[in-house]
C-alpha positions as CSV (number, residue, x, y, z in Angstrom):
1,M,-12.1,6.2,48.4
2,K,-12.0,4.8,44.6
3,I,-13.4,8.2,43.3
4,T,-10.3,9.8,45.1
5,K,-8.0,7.6,43.6
6,K,-9.5,8.3,40.2
7,I,-9.3,12.1,40.6
8,K,-5.4,11.5,41.6
9,H,-5.0,9.3,38.6
10,Y,-6.6,12.0,36.3
11,L,-4.6,15.0,37.7
12,T,-1.4,12.9,37.4
13,R,-2.1,12.2,33.9
14,I,-2.7,15.6,32.9
15,R,0.9,16.7,34.8
16,R,2.6,14.0,33.2
17,V,1.4,14.5,29.5
18,S,1.9,17.9,29.9
19,Q,5.5,17.3,30.8
20,L,6.0,14.8,28.0
21,E,4.6,17.6,25.5
22,K,7.1,19.8,26.9
23,E,9.9,17.7,26.5
24,N,8.9,17.1,22.8
25,S,8.0,20.6,21.9
26,K,9.2,21.9,18.6
27,I,12.6,23.2,18.5
28,V,13.4,26.4,16.6
29,V,15.3,25.0,13.5
30,K,18.2,27.2,12.0
31,P,18.7,26.6,8.3
32,L,21.8,24.9,7.1
33,D,23.5,27.9,5.9
34,E,27.2,27.3,6.9
35,L,29.5,24.3,5.4
36,N,31.2,22.7,8.4
37,R,34.1,21.2,6.3
38,V,36.1,19.3,8.8
39,P,38.3,16.3,8.2
40,L,36.4,12.9,8.6
41,F,37.6,9.3,8.7
42,F,35.2,6.3,8.0
43,D,36.7,3.0,9.0
44,S,35.2,1.2,6.3
45,S,35.4,-2.5,5.7
46,N,36.8,-4.6,2.6
47,R,34.1,-7.0,3.7
48,P,31.0,-5.0,4.6
49,K,27.8,-6.3,5.6
50,V,26.3,-3.2,4.5
51,S,26.7,-0.8,1.8
52,I,25.5,2.7,2.6
53,I,24.4,4.6,-0.7
54,I,24.0,8.3,-0.8
55,P,23.1,10.0,-4.1
56,F,23.4,13.9,-4.2
57,Y,23.1,16.5,-7.0
58,N,24.4,19.9,-5.6
59,E,23.7,20.9,-2.3
60,E,27.1,20.4,-0.8
61,I,26.3,21.7,2.6
62,Y,23.7,19.0,3.3
63,T,26.0,16.2,2.0
64,W,28.5,17.3,4.3
65,N,26.1,17.5,7.0
66,C,24.9,14.0,6.3
67,L,28.4,12.8,6.6
68,L,29.1,14.5,9.9
69,F,26.0,12.5,11.4
70,L,27.2,9.4,9.7
71,N,30.8,9.7,11.1
72,K,29.3,10.4,14.6
73,Y,27.0,7.5,14.9
74,L,28.5,4.6,12.7
75,T,30.4,2.2,14.5
76,N,32.3,-1.2,13.5
77,E,29.8,-3.3,15.2
78,I,28.3,-3.7,11.6
79,P,30.9,-3.6,8.7
80,F,29.9,-0.9,6.3
81,E,31.3,0.6,3.4
82,I,29.9,4.2,2.0
83,L,29.5,4.9,-1.7
84,L,28.6,8.6,-2.4
85,F,27.2,9.5,-6.0
86,D,27.5,13.1,-7.5
87,D,25.0,13.1,-9.9
88,N,26.6,15.6,-12.4
89,S,26.2,18.4,-10.1
90,T,26.5,21.8,-11.4
91,E,28.1,23.3,-8.4
92,K,31.5,22.5,-7.2
93,N,32.0,20.3,-4.3
94,D,35.0,19.1,-2.5
95,F,35.1,16.0,-0.1
96,S,38.9,15.6,-0.1
97,L,39.0,16.1,3.4
98,I,36.5,13.0,3.9
99,K,38.7,9.5,4.1
100,G,37.2,5.9,3.9
101,I,34.4,6.6,1.5
102,S,33.9,5.7,-2.3
103,I,33.0,8.9,-4.6
104,H,31.3,8.3,-7.8
105,R,31.1,11.2,-10.2
106,N,28.3,10.8,-13.1
107,N,29.1,12.3,-16.5
108,E,25.4,12.9,-16.9
109,N,22.4,13.3,-14.6
110,L,20.8,10.2,-14.1
111,G,18.3,10.8,-11.3
112,F,18.0,9.1,-7.9
113,L,16.5,5.8,-9.0
114,K,19.4,5.2,-11.4
115,N,21.9,6.4,-8.8
116,I,20.5,3.7,-6.5
117,N,20.7,0.8,-9.0
118,K,24.4,1.9,-10.0
119,G,25.4,1.5,-6.2
120,I,23.5,-1.7,-6.0
121,Q,25.6,-3.1,-8.8
122,L,28.7,-1.8,-7.2
123,A,28.1,-2.5,-3.6
124,K,30.1,-5.3,-1.9
125,G,27.8,-5.6,1.3
126,E,25.1,-8.3,1.8
127,Y,22.4,-5.3,2.5
128,I,21.9,-2.2,1.2
129,Y,21.3,1.0,3.0
130,I,20.0,3.7,1.0
131,L,20.1,7.2,2.6
132,N,19.3,10.7,1.3
133,N,22.2,13.2,1.5
134,D,19.4,15.7,3.2
135,T,19.4,13.7,6.5
136,E,20.8,13.5,10.0
137,V,21.2,9.7,11.2
138,Q,20.6,9.3,15.0
139,E,22.5,7.1,17.3
140,N,21.8,3.2,17.0
141,F,20.0,4.2,13.5
142,L,21.7,1.3,11.7
143,K,21.7,-1.2,14.3
144,E,17.9,-0.9,15.0
145,L,17.1,-1.6,11.2
146,F,19.1,-4.7,11.5
147,Y,17.4,-5.5,14.5
148,V,14.2,-6.1,12.8
149,F,15.9,-8.5,10.1
150,E,17.4,-10.3,13.3
151,N,14.3,-10.5,15.2
152,F,11.4,-10.8,12.9
153,K,10.6,-13.5,10.1
154,N,10.4,-12.9,6.2
155,V,11.6,-9.4,6.4
156,G,11.9,-7.5,3.3
157,A,12.7,-4.1,4.3
158,V,13.1,-2.1,7.1
159,G,12.4,2.0,7.2
160,S,13.0,4.6,9.9
161,K,11.0,6.7,11.8
162,L,11.6,10.3,9.7
163,I,11.4,13.4,12.0
164,N,11.4,17.1,10.8
165,P,14.3,19.5,11.8
166,N,11.9,20.7,14.4
167,W,11.5,17.1,15.6
168,S,8.0,16.7,14.8
169,L,6.8,13.6,13.1
170,Q,7.6,13.5,9.4
171,E,6.6,9.6,8.5
172,A,6.2,6.7,10.4
173,G,5.8,4.1,7.2
174,S,3.2,4.2,4.6
175,V,0.0,2.5,3.5
176,F,-2.3,2.1,0.6
177,M,-6.0,2.4,1.3
178,K,-9.2,1.6,-1.0
179,D,-9.4,3.3,-4.4
180,F,-5.6,4.3,-4.5
181,N,-5.6,6.2,-1.5
182,I,-2.0,6.9,-0.1
183,R,-1.2,7.7,3.2
184,Q,2.1,8.4,5.4
185,I,1.4,7.2,8.9
186,V,1.6,10.8,10.3
187,T,-1.5,12.7,10.4
188,N,-2.2,14.5,13.7
189,K,0.4,12.2,15.4
190,K,3.3,13.1,17.8
191,T,6.8,11.6,17.7
192,F,5.9,10.1,21.2
193,Y,2.3,8.8,20.4
194,P,2.4,5.1,21.1
195,E,0.9,4.0,17.5
196,V,4.0,5.4,15.8
197,N,6.4,3.7,18.4
198,Y,6.3,0.2,17.9
199,I,7.8,-2.2,15.2
200,V,5.1,-2.8,12.7
201,K,4.2,-4.2,9.3
202,V,3.3,-1.4,6.4
203,D,2.9,-1.2,2.9
204,Y,6.3,0.8,2.1
205,C,8.4,3.0,3.8
206,S,10.6,6.1,2.2
207,G,13.6,5.6,0.5
208,C,15.4,8.3,2.1
209,S,16.2,5.8,5.0
210,L,15.7,2.1,3.7
211,L,17.6,-1.2,4.4
212,F,17.1,-4.3,2.2
213,K,19.2,-7.3,1.0
214,K,21.3,-6.8,-2.2
215,L,20.1,-10.3,-3.4
216,D,16.9,-11.9,-3.6
217,D,16.4,-15.6,-2.3
218,N,17.2,-16.6,-5.9
219,G,20.6,-14.5,-5.8
220,N,19.1,-12.1,-8.3
221,L,19.9,-8.3,-7.6
222,N,17.2,-6.2,-5.7
223,L,16.9,-3.5,-8.3
224,F,14.7,-0.7,-8.6
225,D,12.5,-0.7,-11.8
226,E,13.7,2.0,-14.0
227,Q,10.2,2.4,-15.7
228,F,9.9,4.8,-12.8
229,A,13.1,6.8,-13.4
230,P,14.1,9.4,-12.5
231,A,11.8,9.2,-9.3
232,Y,8.3,9.1,-7.8
233,F,6.9,5.5,-6.9
234,E,10.2,3.8,-7.2
235,E,10.7,3.0,-3.4
236,T,7.0,2.2,-3.3
237,D,7.1,-0.2,-6.4
238,F,10.3,-1.5,-4.9
239,C,8.4,-2.5,-1.6
240,F,5.5,-3.6,-3.4
241,N,7.9,-6.3,-5.5
242,L,9.4,-7.5,-2.2
243,K,5.9,-7.7,-0.6
244,Y,4.0,-9.3,-3.5
245,I,6.4,-11.1,-5.7
246,Q,9.1,-12.1,-3.1
247,K,6.1,-12.6,-0.2
248,K,8.4,-10.7,2.2
249,E,7.0,-8.1,4.8
250,I,7.7,-4.4,5.0
251,Y,8.4,-3.2,8.4
252,Y,8.7,0.4,10.2
253,T,10.5,0.8,13.3
254,P,10.7,3.8,15.4
255,F,13.8,2.9,17.1
256,S,16.0,3.9,14.0
257,E,15.2,7.4,13.8
258,V,16.4,9.9,10.9
259,V,16.0,13.6,10.6
260,H,15.0,14.6,7.2
261,Y,15.1,18.1,5.6
262,N,12.3,17.0,3.2
263,G,12.3,18.6,-0.2
264,T,16.2,19.3,-0.5
265,T,17.4,16.1,-2.3
266,Y,17.1,16.8,-6.2
267,N,14.5,19.6,-5.2
268,S,16.2,22.9,-4.0
269,L,15.6,26.5,-5.2
270,K,18.9,26.3,-6.7
271,N,18.0,23.1,-8.3
272,K,15.0,24.2,-9.8
273,V,14.5,25.6,-13.5
274,L,11.5,27.4,-15.1
275,G,8.7,24.7,-15.2
276,Q,10.1,22.3,-13.3
277,N,7.1,22.2,-11.0
278,E,5.1,21.4,-13.7
279,K,7.4,18.7,-15.2
280,K,7.5,17.2,-11.6
281,D,3.7,17.2,-11.6
282,A,3.4,15.6,-14.8
283,L,6.0,13.2,-13.9
284,F,4.1,12.1,-10.5
285,K,0.8,11.5,-12.4
286,T,2.6,9.3,-15.2
287,N,4.4,7.2,-12.5
288,S,1.3,6.9,-10.7
289,E,-0.6,5.5,-13.8
290,K,2.2,3.3,-14.4
291,F,2.4,1.9,-10.6
292,K,-1.8,1.6,-10.7
293,T,-1.3,-0.6,-13.7
294,K,1.5,-2.5,-12.7
295,W,-0.2,-3.4,-9.3
296,S,-3.8,-3.2,-9.9
297,K,-4.6,-6.7,-8.6
298,Q,-3.1,-6.3,-5.4
299,L,-4.5,-2.7,-4.9
300,Q,-8.0,-3.6,-5.8
301,E,-7.8,-6.4,-3.0
302,I,-7.1,-3.6,-0.5
303,K,-10.7,-2.7,1.1
304,E,-10.0,-0.6,4.0
305,T,-10.5,3.1,4.3
306,T,-8.6,4.2,7.2
307,I,-4.8,4.1,8.1
308,E,-5.6,2.0,11.5
309,G,-7.9,-0.5,9.7
310,R,-5.1,-0.8,6.6
311,I,-2.6,-1.6,9.3
312,Q,-4.9,-4.6,10.8
313,E,-5.8,-5.5,7.0
314,I,-1.9,-6.0,6.4
315,Y,-2.2,-8.4,9.5
316,E,-5.1,-10.3,7.7
317,N,-7.3,-8.8,10.2
318,K,-6.0,-11.3,13.0
319,S,-6.0,-8.9,16.3
320,I,-5.7,-9.4,19.7
321,V,-5.8,-7.1,22.7
322,F,-4.3,-8.2,26.2
323,F,-5.4,-6.3,29.2
324,N,-3.2,-6.2,32.3
325,G,-2.8,-4.3,35.6
326,I,0.9,-3.2,34.7
327,I,3.2,-3.6,31.6
328,P,4.5,-7.3,32.5
329,E,7.8,-7.3,34.2
330,Y,9.1,-10.4,32.8
331,D,12.5,-10.5,34.6
332,K,10.6,-10.0,38.0
333,D,8.0,-13.0,37.9
334,S,6.9,-16.1,36.4
335,G,3.5,-14.8,35.8
336,S,4.7,-12.0,33.6
337,N,7.3,-14.1,32.0
338,R,4.7,-16.2,30.9
339,L,2.3,-13.7,29.6
340,K,5.3,-12.1,27.6
341,E,5.8,-15.6,25.8
342,I,2.1,-15.8,25.1
343,I,2.5,-12.2,23.5
344,T,5.5,-13.2,21.7
345,S,3.5,-16.4,20.2
346,Y,0.9,-14.3,19.1
347,I,3.2,-12.0,17.2
348,E,4.8,-15.0,15.5
349,L,1.4,-16.5,14.7
350,D,1.1,-12.9,12.9
351,Y,-1.4,-11.3,15.1
352,H,-1.8,-7.7,15.2
353,V,-1.1,-7.3,19.0
354,T,-2.0,-4.7,21.6
355,L,-1.2,-4.3,25.1
356,I,-3.5,-2.3,27.4
357,C,-2.5,-1.2,30.9
358,K,-4.1,1.9,32.7
359,F,-2.4,5.0,33.9
360,V,1.1,3.9,32.5
361,Y,3.6,6.2,31.2
362,K,6.0,6.4,28.7
363,D,9.1,6.4,30.9
364,N,8.2,2.7,32.0
365,N,11.2,0.7,31.5
366,Y,9.6,-2.1,30.2
367,I,7.4,-0.6,27.5
368,S,10.1,-0.4,24.7
369,A,10.9,-4.1,25.1
370,Y,7.3,-5.0,24.0
371,E,7.2,-2.3,21.3
372,K,10.3,-4.0,19.9
373,L,8.7,-7.4,20.0
374,G,6.1,-5.6,17.6
375,V,3.4,-4.8,20.2
376,N,1.1,-1.6,20.2
377,V,1.6,-0.7,23.9
378,F,-0.7,1.8,25.1
379,Y,0.6,4.4,27.4
380,E,-1.0,8.0,28.7
381,H,-0.3,10.4,26.1
382,K,-3.2,12.8,25.9
383,K,-4.4,14.9,29.2
384,F,-8.0,14.2,28.8
385,T,-8.7,10.8,27.1
386,G,-7.3,7.3,28.0
387,F,-7.2,3.7,26.8
388,E,-10.9,3.5,25.6
389,K,-10.6,6.4,23.3
390,Y,-7.1,5.0,22.1
391,L,-8.9,1.8,21.0
392,L,-11.7,3.6,19.3
393,D,-9.4,5.9,17.3
394,Q,-6.9,2.9,16.5
395,K,-10.0,1.1,15.1
396,I,-8.8,-2.1,16.8
397,K,-11.2,-5.0,15.6
398,A,-10.1,-7.7,18.1
399,S,-11.2,-11.1,17.6
400,I,-9.6,-11.9,21.1
401,A,-9.6,-10.0,24.3
402,W,-7.2,-11.5,26.8
403,F,-7.4,-10.7,30.5
404,H,-4.6,-11.5,32.6
405,S,-5.9,-12.4,36.2
406,P,-9.6,-12.0,37.7
407,M,-8.9,-8.5,38.7
408,E,-8.2,-7.3,35.1
409,F,-11.1,-9.2,33.7
410,I,-13.6,-7.6,36.1
411,D,-12.0,-4.2,35.9
412,F,-11.7,-4.0,32.1
413,Y,-14.9,-6.4,30.9
414,K,-17.6,-3.7,30.5
415,V,-15.4,-1.3,28.4
416,A,-14.1,-4.3,26.5
417,K,-17.5,-5.7,25.9
418,K,-18.6,-2.3,24.5
419,I,-15.6,-1.9,22.1
420,F,-15.2,-5.5,20.9
421,P,-18.7,-7.1,21.1
422,M,-18.2,-10.1,18.8
423,A,-14.6,-10.8,20.3
424,K,-13.9,-14.1,22.2
425,F,-13.2,-13.2,25.6
426,V,-10.4,-15.1,27.5
427,Y,-10.1,-15.2,31.1
428,D,-6.4,-16.2,32.2
429,M,-6.2,-17.3,35.8
430,V,-2.6,-17.1,35.9
431,D,-3.3,-19.5,39.1
432,I,-6.3,-19.9,41.4
433,H,-6.0,-17.2,43.6
434,H,-8.7,-18.4,46.3
435,L,-7.0,-21.8,46.4
436,R,-3.8,-20.5,47.2
437,Y,-5.4,-18.7,50.0
438,K,-7.5,-21.7,51.1
439,R,-4.1,-23.5,51.6
440,A,-2.8,-20.5,53.7
441,I,-5.8,-20.7,55.9
442,E,-4.9,-24.4,56.7
443,L,-1.5,-23.3,57.8
444,E,-2.5,-20.2,59.8
445,P,-6.2,-20.6,60.4
446,T,-6.4,-17.3,62.6
447,K,-5.1,-15.1,59.9
448,I,-8.2,-12.9,59.0
449,S,-6.4,-11.3,56.1
450,F,-6.1,-14.7,54.5
451,R,-9.8,-15.4,55.1
452,K,-11.0,-11.9,53.6
453,K,-8.6,-12.5,50.5
454,Y,-10.0,-16.1,50.0
455,I,-13.7,-14.9,49.8
456,R,-12.4,-12.0,47.7
457,Y,-10.9,-13.9,45.0
458,K,-13.3,-16.6,45.0
459,N,-16.0,-14.2,44.1
460,L,-13.9,-12.6,41.6
461,E,-12.7,-16.0,40.2
462,Y,-16.1,-17.8,40.1
463,K,-17.6,-14.6,38.4
464,S,-14.8,-14.1,35.5
465,S,-15.1,-17.9,34.7
466,K,-18.8,-17.8,34.4
467,L,-18.7,-14.6,31.8
468,A,-15.5,-15.7,29.8
469,D,-15.8,-17.7,26.8
470,Y,-12.6,-19.3,27.8
471,V,-10.9,-20.0,30.9
472,I,-7.2,-20.7,31.1
473,T,-5.6,-22.4,33.9
474,I,-2.0,-23.3,34.4
475,S,-2.0,-27.2,35.2
476,K,-3.9,-30.2,34.6
477,F,-4.6,-30.0,38.5
478,E,-6.1,-26.5,38.3
479,E,-8.2,-27.8,35.0
480,D,-9.8,-30.5,36.9
481,Y,-10.5,-28.2,40.0
482,M,-12.3,-25.6,37.8
483,K,-14.5,-28.2,36.0
484,S,-16.6,-28.0,39.3
485,V,-16.8,-24.1,38.8
486,C,-17.5,-23.3,35.0
487,D,-18.3,-25.6,31.7
488,E,-15.2,-27.7,31.3
489,N,-15.5,-27.3,27.3
490,K,-14.4,-23.8,27.9
491,I,-11.3,-24.6,29.9
492,I,-7.8,-24.6,28.2
493,T,-4.6,-25.4,30.0
494,I,-1.4,-22.9,29.3
495,S,1.4,-23.7,31.6
496,N,4.4,-21.7,32.0
497,I,6.8,-21.7,28.9
498,H,10.4,-22.9,29.2
499,Y,13.1,-24.1,26.8
500,P,17.0,-24.5,27.5
501,K,18.6,-21.1,28.3
502,I,22.2,-22.4,27.6
503,N,23.9,-25.4,26.2
504,S,24.5,-28.4,28.8
505,D,28.1,-28.1,27.8
506,K,28.3,-24.5,29.1
507,T,27.3,-25.6,32.8
508,L,30.1,-26.1,35.5
509,P,30.5,-29.6,36.5
510,F,29.5,-30.6,40.2
511,E,33.1,-30.3,41.7
512,E,33.3,-26.6,40.6
513,R,29.8,-25.6,42.2
514,K,28.7,-24.4,45.6
515,D,25.7,-23.2,47.8
516,V,22.2,-23.4,47.0
517,L,19.8,-21.1,45.2
518,F,16.6,-19.8,46.4
519,I,14.4,-17.3,44.0
520,G,11.4,-15.7,45.2
521,S,9.3,-12.4,44.7
522,A,7.4,-10.7,47.8
523,H,4.6,-13.2,47.0
524,T,3.5,-14.4,50.6
525,P,4.0,-18.1,49.9
526,N,7.9,-17.1,49.0
527,V,8.0,-15.2,52.3
528,D,6.5,-18.2,54.1
529,A,8.8,-20.6,52.4
530,L,11.9,-18.7,53.3
531,Y,11.1,-18.5,57.0
532,Y,10.1,-21.8,56.9
533,L,13.8,-22.5,55.5
534,Y,15.4,-20.3,57.9
535,N,13.7,-21.6,61.1
536,E,13.1,-25.3,60.4
537,I,15.1,-26.7,57.6
538,M,18.6,-24.9,57.4
539,P,19.4,-25.6,61.2
540,L,19.1,-29.2,60.7
541,V,21.5,-28.8,57.4
542,W,24.0,-26.6,59.3
543,N,24.6,-29.3,61.7
544,K,26.2,-31.4,58.7
545,I,27.2,-28.6,56.3
546,P,27.8,-25.5,58.7
547,D,29.5,-23.3,55.6
548,L,26.6,-23.9,53.2
549,N,25.3,-20.7,52.0
550,V,21.6,-20.0,50.7
551,N,21.9,-17.4,47.9
552,I,18.5,-15.4,47.7
553,I,17.4,-13.8,44.6
554,G,14.5,-11.4,44.0
555,S,12.0,-9.0,46.0
556,V,11.3,-11.3,48.8
557,D,13.9,-9.2,50.5
558,N,11.4,-6.3,50.8
559,E,9.5,-8.4,53.2
560,I,12.2,-10.2,55.3
561,K,13.5,-7.7,57.8
562,D,14.2,-9.7,60.8
563,I,16.5,-12.7,59.3
564,D,20.3,-11.6,59.9
565,H,22.6,-14.4,59.4
566,P,25.9,-14.7,57.4
567,N,24.9,-18.0,55.4
568,F,21.8,-16.5,54.3
569,I,22.8,-13.8,51.6
570,F,20.1,-11.5,50.0
571,W,20.9,-10.4,46.6
572,G,17.6,-8.4,46.0
573,Y,16.6,-7.9,42.5
574,V,19.2,-9.1,40.0
575,E,19.1,-8.2,36.4
576,N,21.1,-11.1,34.9
577,I,21.0,-14.0,37.1
578,D,22.8,-16.5,34.8
579,N,25.9,-16.8,37.0
580,F,23.7,-18.0,39.9
581,F,22.2,-20.7,37.9
582,I,25.5,-21.8,36.8
583,S,27.7,-21.6,39.6
584,N,25.2,-23.1,42.4
585,K,24.7,-26.5,43.0
586,F,21.2,-26.9,43.2
587,M,17.7,-24.8,43.8
588,I,15.7,-25.2,46.8
589,A,11.8,-24.4,46.6
590,P,10.2,-25.2,49.9
591,L,6.7,-24.1,49.6
592,R,4.1,-25.0,52.0
593,Y,1.3,-23.4,50.1
594,G,0.6,-21.5,46.9
595,A,-1.1,-22.3,43.4
596,G,0.0,-22.7,39.8
597,V,2.9,-23.7,38.3
598,K,6.3,-22.2,39.8
599,G,8.0,-20.5,37.2
600,K,11.5,-20.7,39.4
601,I,11.3,-24.5,39.2
602,G,11.1,-24.6,35.3
603,Q,13.6,-21.7,35.2
604,A,16.1,-24.0,36.9
605,F,15.7,-26.7,34.5
606,E,16.4,-24.1,31.5
607,Y,19.8,-23.8,33.1
608,Y,20.3,-27.7,33.9
609,L,20.3,-26.7,37.6
610,P,19.0,-29.5,39.8
611,V,15.8,-28.9,42.2
612,V,14.8,-29.8,45.9
613,T,11.4,-28.8,46.2
614,S,7.8,-29.7,48.1
615,S,4.7,-31.3,46.5
616,I,3.4,-27.7,46.3
617,G,6.4,-26.4,44.4
618,A,6.4,-29.4,42.0
619,E,2.6,-29.2,41.3
620,G,2.0,-28.8,37.8
621,M,5.4,-29.5,36.6
622,H,5.1,-33.4,35.6
623,L,7.8,-34.3,38.2
624,T,8.8,-37.7,39.7
625,N,10.7,-37.8,42.8
626,N,14.3,-38.8,42.4
627,E,13.9,-38.6,38.5
628,N,13.3,-35.1,37.7
629,A,13.8,-33.4,41.5
630,L,13.9,-34.4,45.0
631,I,10.5,-33.8,46.4
632,E,9.9,-33.6,50.2
633,D,7.4,-31.9,52.4
634,S,8.8,-32.6,56.0
635,K,11.2,-30.2,57.3
636,E,13.4,-33.3,58.1
637,G,13.0,-34.9,54.8
638,F,13.8,-31.5,53.0
639,A,17.0,-31.0,55.0
640,N,18.2,-34.7,54.6
641,A,17.3,-34.1,50.8
642,I,19.6,-31.0,50.6
643,I,22.3,-32.9,52.6
644,N,22.3,-35.9,50.2
645,L,22.3,-34.1,47.1
646,Y,25.0,-31.7,47.9
647,D,27.6,-34.2,48.4
648,N,26.0,-36.9,45.9
649,K,27.5,-36.5,42.5
650,E,25.9,-39.4,40.8
651,L,22.4,-38.3,41.9
652,W,23.1,-34.7,41.0
653,K,24.0,-35.7,37.5
654,K,21.2,-37.7,37.0
655,L,18.7,-34.9,38.0
656,Q,20.7,-32.7,35.8
657,D,20.6,-35.1,32.7
658,N,16.9,-35.5,33.0
659,S,16.4,-31.2,33.0
660,E,15.8,-30.8,29.2
661,K,13.2,-33.7,29.6
662,S,11.4,-32.0,32.2
663,L,10.7,-28.8,29.8
664,L,8.9,-30.9,27.2
665,P,5.7,-30.1,28.4
666,F,6.3,-26.4,28.4
667,S,7.5,-26.0,24.9
668,R,6.6,-23.1,22.7
669,K,5.3,-25.4,20.1
670,I,2.9,-26.8,22.6
671,L,1.9,-23.3,23.7
672,K,1.3,-22.1,19.8
673,D,-0.9,-25.2,19.1
674,T,-2.7,-24.5,22.2
675,L,-3.2,-20.6,21.1
676,L,-4.7,-21.8,17.7
677,T,-7.4,-23.4,19.4
678,I,-8.9,-20.1,20.5
679,K,-11.1,-18.9,17.9
């Protein structure tokens, strides 16, 4: 059976990757031989956030084309101005049909670098975006560059994914290797390969699409060093200055795409004169020596001899690989959300992070969210090789291998041990699965499927905990439970991660709220809780409050087919559930069995929403009855708690006021401090 399943996976991979290659096959490129001179209007701002600087020399047709694409994709979301620099062109050009840009014509040819400096000095914006005139920006090109500045720390400059006109990859950032070996991140890679599709630190990015701040932290202009005029090594030196003098990071983002007609700017056949190639070669060599002399100390510290190795060296060789069964669906279940928070914390701790899942494809809706966090997410992109070859090709030198659940630990263990023999292996239990089924058996002792799963998971969890270097439990209760299974020195507790999602003053008052909220996935404890609520608890509640509705969020509705009641409202998966947290009076979670910390409880506190739950629901949450929540285990007690809280404003306000206090054990700071103990 397993062999048949594997064959199906391999055949699916061949088919899906073939389709991916077809969708990204080379496009026949028609040269730009016609000038599309049409009226253009740019809604430039008097107080721009960004100044777009475009130098050009002759080649009017490319400059018009560049402006056409800018006009198509620039929006007022980011206030802008456009500064166009005519570097004393020998050919006539006419931009009179274009309104809303500032055109500056030089009386002498200054070259690319000095035009950029001139533009920086004239710019009104807080940010500078330099753009070659032989480019075609794509949708959201600027928004995605700003995304990096807004979501990553200590950013110096951000460069785009550069694409050839036939839509093959031109550049995905650049790095230096040992002995002044310079490489653009492009060799043998296609635009859809995972290694060029996540936000990542690099040594420098091309100046043909580069965003940075106009001023440094001391208020000085960020200018290019004019010893590299007119060109060559100017953006490289500029990025090194940001990186090593200003202590900023240089990032590449694949989400900002720019088509580049490489070699046109200052370089067309019409612009060439006799002997120019020889002069260019001499200039390149001269500036290369200047660069090596200026940055000799920093260059000598680079030890890596491969692109992949250098990327990890930029991260100070701190590397972690996460193994999971699926791309974590952080908005659907608390376990996935917790894993996302752990991954995010490692990013913030300056680790190079890789996420490995088997038989995942690029069209998975969650992949880009992790790539935008800065995670190297593997997905199938080659017909005949999978994740193992990818890890080897990427020269991943993980010091930590993190396995999310016992199934993934056993599934990936042998391969991971072969590739990362020196790594610390972390077995993240998520919750104790066999304990959950042990509790289920106590409620339904005749159910054979529970007994089979109990035995299966107990074997998996015992084996994983013995093989791992670290065992991650989710609560103090589970930590104590596991001390009888494995060496207690390897056990670390990392609970769910919670923090307020709104300001308390944004919540609705007691009088403006109605109904109660239930959240649950198709997980069996949630299904059982919902039947228990419907059959045992709510009939008692409806005797007192007949019009009380239960709003049910989550995929639990996929498992419930025999409940049809006007006061039980199944909403299914809801992408944004903020309004439910704000408008309902409180959350109910009448769980009768399960294990681990219940993310839904913490999620309620994030929105200052009071909770009525059971002892199982409260497990691991550090809750006190009548202080943080109402905790009841009998159907009568649970029903009375709902009835009481629904009309008791004073009690409701007391529970709400304690919401933020309830989150303190689950903060991001505690998470990061705990992660630092794993070495």
